[in-house]
N, C-alpha and C positions, 0 to 999 in steps of 0.2 A: 212529344218525344220522351221516350222512357228515360228515367234518371241515370241509369247505367251508361246508356249511349251518350247522353248529354255530357256526362262527366268525362267520358273517353274523348269525345270530340273537343271539349274545352280544355283538355290537358289537365284535368283535375288530379288531386293527390289522394285518391282513395287508397285503401289498404291493398286492394288488388290491382293497383295501377301497374301497367306494363305487362300484365298477364294476358297474353293473346293466344287463344286457342287456335291451333293450326288444324288442317284437315285430318291429320293422323292422331290428334288428341294430345300432342306433346306440349307441355307448358314451359315455354321458354323462360318466363320470369323465375319459376321455381328452380330450373337448371342454373340460371344465372346466380341465384342465392347460394346454391350448393357450391358452385365454383368459387364464389366469394369466400365462403367459409373455409374451403380447402386452402385457398391462397393465404388466408389469414393464419391458418395452422402452420403452413409452410414457412411463412415469414417469422412467426413466433419461434418455430423450431430452429430456423436459421440464426435468429438473434441469440437464442439460448446457447446454441453450439458455439457461436462467435464469442460470447461472454466467457464460457467455460474454457475455450481455447486460449483466450486472452489471459485468464487466471493461470493456466498451466504454463504458458510461454513466459509470463512475467514473474514466475515464482522464484527465479534465481537469476542473478546477473550473468552467470556463465552460459545461459541459454542463447546468448548471441552467437555462440559457436555452433548452433544447430545447423547452420548453413553448410558446415563441413560434412554432415551426415550423408546427403545424397552424393556430394563430390567424392567422399571417401569410398562409398560403395561402387560408384562408377569407375574410379581409379583401379579398384580391385578386379572388377568385371572385365575392363578393357585390357588390363595387364600393364599398367604404367611402371615406371622405375620403382624398385623396392623401397628406396628412401622416400619417394613421394607418397607411395601407398601407406607406409608406416606413419609418416607425419600426419597425413590427412585423416586416417582412421584413429590415430592417437588423439587428435583434436576433436574428432567426432564423438568419441566415447565419453569425454569429460562432461558435456551437457546432458548426455543420456544418463550418466550416473546421477546427476543432480535431479533429473526428472524421476528416476527410480526412487530416490530418497524422498522427494516430495509426495509421490503417490503412496508410498509406504506409510508415511506419517499421517496422511489423510485417512487411509484405511484403518490405521491403528486407533485413531480417535473414535471411530464408529464401532469397532468390534469388541471393545473392552480391554482392560488392562492386561489380563493373562494372554489372550490370543494376540493382542497387539504387541506384547513383548516377544512372543514367538515369531511374529511376522517381521519385526525389526531385526531379530537375530538372523532370519532367513534372507531377507532382501537387503539388509544393511550393507552386506558385502557381496551383493549379487554380481557386480561387475568383475571383481576378483575371481569369484567362483566360475563365472562363465568363461573368462579368458583362460583360467587354469584348466577347465575341463576340455576346452578346445586344444590347448597345448598338450594335455595328457593323452588325448586320443591320437595326436601326431607323434607321440613318443618323446616329446620335449621335456624330459624329467628335470633337466637343469633349469629351464625357464619356470616350471611349476614351483619348484622348491625355492628358487631365488625370489619369485614374486610373493610367495607366502611369507618368507622371512622379511622381505622388503616392506610388505604391508604392515607387519607388526612393528618394525623399527620406525617407520614413518609416523605411525600413530603415537607410540609411547615416547618418541624423541622429538620428531619434527612438529607434529600437531600439538602435543602437550607443551612442548617448549615454547611454541608461538603463543599458546593460550596464556601461559605464565608470564611471558615477556610483554606482550601487548596489554594484557590485563594489569600487569605490574606497573607499566608506564602511566596508567590512568589512576590506579589505586595504590596507596602506600603498601598495603598488605591485604591479601584476599584469603578467605577461609572456605573450607569445603568439608564434607563428611569424611573424616579420616577412617572410620570403620569400613565404609564401602570401598574406599581407595585401597586400604590394606587387604581386604578380602579379595579384590580383583588382582592385586599384586601377588598375593599368595597363590592364586590359581595360575598366574603367569609363571611363577616359580615351578609349579608342577609341570607346566608345558615345557619349560626349559629343561627340566630333568628328563622329560620324554625324548629330548634330542641328545642330551649328554650321554645317557645310558647306551643307546645303540652305537654311538661313536666310541665309547669306552670298550664295549664288547668287541667291536671290530678291531680296535687297537690291541686288545688282549689276545685275541685269536691270532692276529697277524704275527705275534712274537713267537708262537709255537708251531704254526702250520699255515698253509695257504688258506686264507679265509674263504668260507663258503657263503656267498651272498644270500643264499636261501635261508640261512639262519637269521640274518639281519631282517629279511622280509617277514619271517615268522614272528620275530620279536616286535617289529613295527606294526604288524596287523593286530596282534594281540593287544599291544599298548594303545592303539587307536580305538579299539572297542572300549577299553577301560576309560580312556579320556572322554569319549562320547557319553558314557554313562555318568561321569563326573559332571559334564556340562549340563546334562538333563537335571541332575540333582541340584546344580546351582540355579537353574531356572525355577525349580520348585521352591528352593530356599528364598530366592528373590521375589517371586510373584505370588507365593502362597503362605509359606510358614513363617517367614521373617520379613514381611513387607515393611514393618515399622522401622527397620534399620535403614531402609533405602529411601526414606522421606527426606527430600532435599531441604537444606537450610535457607536457600535463597532463590528458589525457583517455584514458589507456590502458585504463581499465576499461570502456570502451564495448563492447568485444568480448564482455564477460561478461554483457551484457544478455540477460535471458531472453525467450523468445518466448511470447506469450500468445495469439496467434491463428495458425491454420494459414494457408498461402497461399490456399486456397480461401475460407476465412472472411474473410480480409482483403480478398480480391478482391470478394467479395459486398458487404462494407461499402462499399468504394470505389464500386461501381456504384450501390448504393442511395442513398448520400449525395450522389453527383454528380447524380443525377436530382433529388433534393430541392433542391440548390443551384440547378440550372437553373430549376426552377419558381419558387423564391423570387426569383432574379435577374430573371426575366421581370417579375414584379410590382414589384420594386424599381426597375428601370429605367423601367418604364411610369409610375411615379408621380413621377418626377423633374420632368417638365414642370409638373405641377400644384403641386408643392411650391415650385418656383422662382417661380411666379406668386403663390402665397399668402404665402410667407415673405420674398421678396425676396432670398434667398440665391442667389448666382450658380451656374451649372452648373460653372464652373471650381473653385469652392471645394468643392462637393459631390464632384466627381471627384477633386480633388487631396488633400483633407484627410479627408473623411468615408468615402468608399468604401475607401481603403487600410486604415482601421481595421478594417473588416469582414474583409477578406482576410488581414490580418496579425496579428489578435488572438492566435491560438494561438502564432505565432512570437514575438510580443512577450513573452508569458509565459515560453515555453521559454528564450529567450535570456537573460532577466533571471535566471531561476532558476539556469541553469548558470553564469552569470557570478558569482553570489554563492557558488557552489561552487568558484570559482577554475578553472573549465574554460573559459578564455578562447579557446582555439582553436576549440572548438565554438561559442561565442557569436559569434566573428568569422565562422565559416562560415555560421551562420544569418543574420546581419545583412547582411554584404557579399555573401555567396554568393547570397542570395535576390534582392537588388537587381540583381546581375549577371545572374541568370537572366531577370529582367524586361527588362533592357536588351538582352541579347544573344540571347534566345530568344523571349520572348513578344511584344515590340514588333515585331521584324521579321516574325514569323509572322503577326501581325495585318495588317501591311502587305500581305503576300502574299495573305492571305485576302481582304482588301478588294479586291485586284486581281482575284481569282477571282470574287467575287460582285458586282463592279461598284460598289464603294464607294470614294470618293477618299481612302482612308487613306494618309497620307504621314508622312515623318519631319520635315516642316516644322513647327516650333513658332514662336510669336511671340517676338520678341527678349527680352522679359521672362522667359519660361519658360526659354529657352535660357541666359540669363545665370545664372539661379537654379541650373540644373542644373550649369553649369560651376563656379560658386563652391562648391557643395556637394561635388562630386567633388574639387575642388582641396583644400578644407579637410580632407576625410576622408583623402586621401593623406598629407598632412603629419602628421596625428594618428597614423596607424598605422605610418608608415615605420620608427620606432625599435623596434617590437616591445614597447613598454611602455605602460601606461595608468594613470591615476589619476582621482579624482573630478572634478578641475578640468577635465580634457580632456572628460569626459562632460558637465559643465555647459556647456562651450563649444558642443558639438554640439547639446545641447538648446536653448540660447539661440538659435542661428541657425535651428533648425527653427521655433521659436515666432515668430521675426521673419518668416520666410517665410509661415507660416500666417496671421499678421496681415495681411501684404501682400496675400495672395490673398483675404482676407476683404473688403478694400476695393477689390480689383481690379474695375474696371467690366466689366459683362457685354458691353458694346458695344466692348470694346477690340480686337476682332478674333477671328475664328474660327480656332483652330489647325487646320492641315491644309487649310483652305479660305480662302486669303488673299483679302481684300476689296480 
């Protein structure tokens, strides 16, 4: 008996065992090996995707709220009660903001310092920008301006105050780079001036004649272009010409942070999450009119207090955590840096965008909003100028924020439309 036949009959373990030639010449053993290889690749891809999904989902505690994303979208599609739609999409955007922040940080670690800084400037306030663009296209100028002012106040008062307070409870006194903090505060003073000047011009014109709002729009648009140029110059100052001034005193281990997502993976997360934020923002803004009528809460309070909580939730948590680790330069960068981006980048961009799409978005705020912004910036500058912080300074910032929140809660809805003087 030939060796090959004997081996086959005796169930041998030769290399070509199991390869049986059929009448049409197909080798079933080879096909079986190919199928095995394909199944192994599928299993590996599944495990890889599962591990990456686990990293993304467990990147922040607030991601437990992701369950509200599909519920919020369904509530908007089906047309539930305005209050339910607002609350569900409000809760849905919070974890989406955290995912945007996580993906941006991962991408910034890979693309280098300069481009990473630009990306953080762009995506760091992506939620506020998306919500404001949706509101602007709907003509909700009051919501847009209130949310811009509210985002700035929540960062320089609420977030910074909580950083100082909780960090001060753990440490007797904390220090940070006073030069960076003073530079940021000076730029915030420039942003404050850009709001005071249109209000002063309107008040001056109103004393002599009936104000022409077109003049305010022209001033706002020209001012916005100048502010955007100043912001670009600040980025060059920070990332290229004077990088030595922005070296932290207590966060040098940041460069050792490990990368968990590749640039392509982080980019895909950014695109997907941004689309979800846009959908949820559409239903959130669309429900504001109904919730104002049903609850009696003013649009100003919703835009100035509630909406900033949505966009800044992830930043709030991050800033407080790093402050309690005594990384105050990073905390200052998150708090004041984010508010500066809103004032010098997002707000003037929205004015220009309103100009393009035919919406009367301006830098004119009512006197009360302008005074609140000025007082907040003034107080923040005095608190950070010495480069030291303690829990009492944090309590002062928190106190003024809650006073402002209370004042806007009782602020009458008919007190005037910001951006469209009556």
